C-alpha positions, 0 to 999 in steps of 0.5 A: 165153301158151303157144305152142300157145294163141297158135297156136290164137288166131291160127288162129281169127282167120284162120278168122273173117277168111274171107269168107262163101260166101253173103251175107244177101241170097243166103241170103234168095233161096235159102231163099225159093226152096228152103224156102218152107214155112219161110222166108216173109213170115209166118214171122217168121224173118229173117237178121241177119248171117252170116260164115264159121263162123256167123250170127245170125237172129231169130224175131219174137215171135208169140202162136201160139208161146206154150204153157201157162204163158205161155212160148215153146214148146220146138218154136219154139226148136228150129226157130229153132236148126235154122234158125240152124245151117243159115244158119251152115253155108250161109254157110260152104259155099254153097248146099247144099240137101241138107245135113241135120240129123243131131243136135240137142240143146237145153238150156232154161236159163230162161223166154224173155221174150215178145219176139223170139228171137235165135239165134247160131250158131258152127260148132265144126268144119266138115269135108267131110262133117260140121259141128258147131256150137252155137247160143245163143238169147236173148230180145231185149235180154236178156244171159242165154241162154234155150237152148243147142243143139249140132247136127250137120249132114251135108254131101252129097258133091259 
């Protein structure tokens, strides 16, 4: 293995070994208090796992998400991706309610199955003012992704 590639792998391993800034329980309490309009018992959103640099969330299947043609709507998947990115970011930097999305790009890859959606976020760059990440969305129990998202968040000062 080339020396620079070896250093990159070692650096990635050290980064992922960092402790998350917020636990699943802390994120749940924070989001329930700060964003009750989105994160509430009837939303179907749940946080499955978090780590420094990412997280995995779930959107429970609801018939109201189906659009003509029998597929889960694009806005449902976009909202899930944005939620996953926010969870991954907060898991890495702590409770910062004013961190906001500045860009979100989504590629719809295939028709999702009529079942829960799982979104996994991975931060690609975490700076002082910006975070860039990617989110992969899959239908529960399926290997192939239904959507791929890249997103940027602005992190406020202080």
